[in-house]
N, C-alpha and C positions, 0 to 999 in steps of 0.2 A: 447908140440906137436902144429905142425905148424896149421894154419888155414884149409891148404888144406888137412893135414892129417886127421884133426877132421871132416873136411866133409865127407870125404872117409869112415870113421868109422861110423858115422852117417847114411849116405846113405846104406852102407852095412847093418847095422842092419835092417833099414827100409824095405830092398829088402828081407830080411829073413823073417821076421814079415808077409809081404803082401803075398810072396808065402806061408807059412805055413797055414794062415788064409784062403786062396784061394781055398786051398783043402778040407776045411771043408763045407760041403754042395753044393759041386762043382757039377754043372748042365747045360746042352746044353753045353758042352765043356768048354766054356770060362766064362759061369756065375754061379749064386749061386741061391739056393734055401733054404734060411735060415730063416725061418719065428720066429718071437719072441716067445720065451720060449718053442720052439720045441727042439727036440732031437739034431737037427744039431746046434741050438744056444746053446743049454747046453754045445756040445761039443767045440764049439770055445770060450764060457766063461771058459771053464777049460783050454784051451791053452791060454788064457789072464792070467788066475790066475798062470798058471805054468811059464810064461813068467817074470810075476811079481816077481816071486820068485828068479828066476834063474838071474834075473838082479839086485836082491838085493832093490826091490823096496818094499815099505808096502802097502799091499793090505787092501782094506775096501769095503763091499758091503752094500748098503743100505736096505730098507724094501720092494722096488720097483724092487731091483733087478739092480740098476745102480753099475756098477764097477769101483772102483778108484784104480790107481797104484801111488803111492806116493812116492817123495824124500825122506821124513823123514816121522815118524809116525804122523799122524795129533793132532794137539793140538789146542784146541777152539780159542786161541789167536792168532794164526800164520794167517796172509794175504796170502791166498793162490791163485796162478794162476792155471786155469785148462787148459787143452788142450784137445781136444776130437771130437769125433764123434759117430758113432754106428755101430754096427755089423749084427744087423738083417737087412735080406734084404725084397724086393718085392717077391712074388712068381714067379719063373725063372727071377729073375734079374739080375742086372750086379754085377761085384766084384769091383767096384771101388766105387759107391754110399756108402758112410759112411766107409765103410772098409779102404780107403786110408787115412782117417783123423785119424781113431784109430791106426793104424800101424805109421803113422808118429808121432802122439802125444806120444806114448808109447816109440819111438825110440828117440826123442827129450829130454823126461824127464830122460830115461836112461844115455843119455851121459851127460846131465847138473847136474843128481843129486848130484855128489860127488865134482863138481868143480864151481858150479855157481850160487847156491841157499844161499842167505844170511841168516844169524841168522833172526830168527823172521818172516821170509817167508816160504812157501813152494811151491812146484811144482808138479802137478799131472796129470797123463792122465786119461781119462774117457772113458768108454763104456756107452753112455746113454741106457737105456732099452727101447725097443718098439718105436723106432722113426718112422718106416714107418707105423703103424698102420693097417697092411694088415691082421692080424689075430684077433688081439683084439683092438677094438677103444676105445678112440681117439688116433691118432698118437701123436708124440714126446709127449709120455706119461712120460718117466722117467724124462726128464727134466723139464716138467711141475708139476709133484710131487715134485721134488727137490726144485723148486722154489716157491712152495705154489699155484701155479695157477690151480691145479687140486689136490684135497683131495686124500690122500690115501686111504681112504675107498671106494671113487667113482671107483678110479682105480683098486683095488683088486675084485671089483663086475663085471667087465668086463667079458663079455663070447663070445667064438668064434662060429663059425658057426655050429658046433657040439655040443652047449651048455656046453664046458668045461670053468669053471670058471678059470680066470687069478690066483685067490688065491689059487685054486687047484694045478694049474700046478706051482706054484713056492714051494710048499711044496713038492710035488711029485718028482721034480728033483732038489731039495735043493739049488735053485737060489738066495734067498732073505737073506738078513742078519737082523739083528735086531735092528738096529739104523742108524740115519742119521749121515751124515758125519759131526764129530765135529770139523768144520773149518769155517772160514771166506772167503767166495770166494772173492777175491779183483777184479781179471779180468779172461776172458775166452775168448780163441782163438781157432778157429776150421778152418780146412783145409777141403775142399770139393771140388768134382767136380762141374764144372758150371751146368751141366744138361741142356744144351743149347749152341749155336753156335756162339755166339757174340765175344767171346774173339778169337776162330780161325776166324772168318769173318776178324776180326779188326786187326789181325796180334799181339793181345796183348799175353803177357806170363804169367799174373795173373791178377786176379781181385780182386778189394778192393771192398767189399760191403758197400755203404753208406746208402741205405734205402731199405724198405720191401715194397710188395704190399701188400693189404687187402686180406683177404680170408673170403667168406662166405660161410657156408656148413648147409645142412639140410638133414633129412631122410624124403623119400617122399612113402607115402601108397596109392596105386590105390586099391580100392574095387571093385569088379565086382560079377558076378553069376557065380557058376560053371554049366555047361550043357555039352551036346554031342555036340563033334565037328562035328558029322555027321548030324543027322536029324534035330537038332534045325534050324529054319529059321533064316537066317542072320539079320533080321529086328529085330529079339527078342532076341538077344544075348547081354548081358551087360559084353563083353570080358575085363578084366582089363588089359591084356597084349597089346591087340590093341590100347588101350588109353593111356597106359603109352608110347609105341613107338611112338605116336603121341607127346606127351609131351617132351620126349627125343629129337626127331627131332627138335621141336621149340627151345629147349634150345641150340641146337648147333647153329641153326641160328641166336639166339641172339649174340653169340660170332662171327660167321663170318660176321654179318652186324656192326659189330662195326667199324668206319673208319679208326682208327689208330692203330687196333690190341690191345687195352687197356682193353679189356674184354676177358677172357678167361673162358669158361664154359664147363662143364663136366657132364656126369652122369657116376657112376661106381659102382660097386658092384650091385648084382641083385639076389633076392630070389623069385621064383615064386611058388605059391599054387595054386591047388597041384601038378603040375610040371609034368602031364601025358599025353601023345600024343594024348589021346583021349577025353579029358576034357577041355573046355575053362577054363583059368585061374579066379579064383576067389579073388585073391591078388597078386598084384606085389609090392615088395619094392626094393627100390632102393636109392642111394645117390647123392645129386645134390652139386656141388660146383661152385662158382663163384669168380674169381679172378681179381682184378684191382688194380692199384695204386690210384684210385678216389673212395671215399666211394659213391659219388652220383651216379656213373655208378652202383654200387651193387644194391643199392637200387631201381634204374630204372629197371635194369634187374629182380629184385625179384618182383617188382610190376607186370612186364609184364609176367612173368611165372604163377604169382597167376592169373592173369587175363585170361590167356591161358587156366589154369586148370579148371577154371569157365565155360569157354565156351565148352571144351572137356566135362565136367560134363552133360552140357544141351544137348550135341549132342549125348552122348553115355549111359546116365544111369549111369555111374561109379561115386564114390565119390573119390576125391583127398584131401588127408590129408598132409599137411605140419607139420613135427616136428619142435620143437624148432630151430631157427637159431644159431649157433656157429658163432661168430664174430672175426677175428684176424684182428686188425686194422693196417693200414698202419703206419710205423715208421720210423724214421732215426736212424741211430747207430751214437753213440759218435764222434762228428766230431774231436775232438782232436785225438781219437784212429785212426781214419781214416786217418787222417795228419801223425799221428806217422807211421803206417802201408805203408803209400805212400812212405814218407820218407825213411823208411827201404828199401822198394824194389828200390828205384832209387838209394840208397847207395850201392846195390848189382850189380847194372847195369842190372835189371830185368826191362823190358818194362811191366808195370802195368798201368790198367785203372780202375777208379771208376765205379761202375755199381750196379743196384739194384739185389734183388733177388726176383724171383716170385714164387719159392719152399719155402715151410716152412723148417727150418731145427733148431737142438736145439740152435744153436745161437740166432735164431729169438726169441725162448723162453727166454733164458738168458737176451737178450737184452731188451725184454719188461718187464722183473723183475726188470730193473735198475742195472744189473749187467756190468760193463764196457767190451764190447764185441767187438772182431775184428773176422771178417768171411771171409777169403780168398778163391779165386776161381782159380782151374786149368783149363786148356783148355779140353773140352771133344769132341773127333773127332765125327764131324758131328752134334754135339748135341744130338746124342743117349743115351736114359738113362731110366732106369728101364726096361732094355732089355740084353740078354746075350752078346748083339755084343757092348755094352757102352766100349769105351776105351779111356786112356789118355797115351800119348806117355811117355816113360821112364824118357825123359829128362824133360817133363813137370812135371811128379810126383817128380822128385828130386829138381827141382827149388821150387816147394810147399814146399817141406819138409825143405829145407835151409831157405826159407822165414818164415816158421812157427817157426823156431828155433831162429832165428834172432828177430823175433816179440817177443816171449818168453822172450828172454833176456832183451828187452825192457821194457817189462810189469813187469818184476822181479825189474828193475832200478826204476821203478816209484812206487811202492806199499812198 
């Protein structure tokens, strides 16, 4: 089979997989609503499993629900190259985030399985469980459990906003296996949409990630006093929502005030108690995140936020409690693999550039665990992400799939 024909077969399979997965949990015409371990997620997982069987691949699911499709049955002594991403989405999210990488990985493994996997090695596609963290926290859960950075017990104890335990959902929908993947992962590669506009702006066709931003996150609880929104004098109200709003506005200002846009701040997810139209809130809970390539900026922002909370407490009578901060460190990707991916792209005539990732990905978790990792980005139209309008041109999708296949071959030759 000629290289051109092989590419055509690979890309046709990718297109079929992507189209099939895109119909499951479809929302807002072009988007997806497929939260982790929901009915829609269970359906797309079944489709992944069915495709695995139809393509002659060997399936394995671990205790947290990570799904693997392998060229040959997993053997502990084999050195395995994994390719993958995630199939869960944000609420009313887009169809490219995560899904593109899984469809690409499954297509590459299927096409390479019978001809390009040397003895003593293995090649697999993975659908990482609960990457988004939209329903159950924390995010990147499946890859974190897989690498031992999060305990299985802690993950299984997570609950959603309706107080459904993750462990119960796994059992009721039969989404988990009974054992870890019995293999040594020698390398990991992920294809993902950029989720930004840099590649499009620079006229580049592929991003090769060489470093990550750090991220610090915490849960915040603002305690007030519930009272009537009508007759209670304004000066006597201890309004948790009004105080939280002031703190959230200041958080945004911290990011906007950064002189070179190297501090990104956000408040997301909120729960208000009692959430009644005629009662001032007694409790507001929300999540804070800070991102920067420089740890000192994050610590300075955290200190400024705590100081602001103390000032708000004195002025309003509320109490602001910060939970323990989770800290993902800034890190570099393996320079040899960055060079390998760059050389591979150049040899294919692809205009590639090195760049950081601001968002967290399963590849970031694998890299942090010491697994040799490659993270590739395709352009995102106008940088739109986590929205039904996110889009990557078919030519960019196909270029990314071809690059992933070439990187997979190079990684197999190394391990």
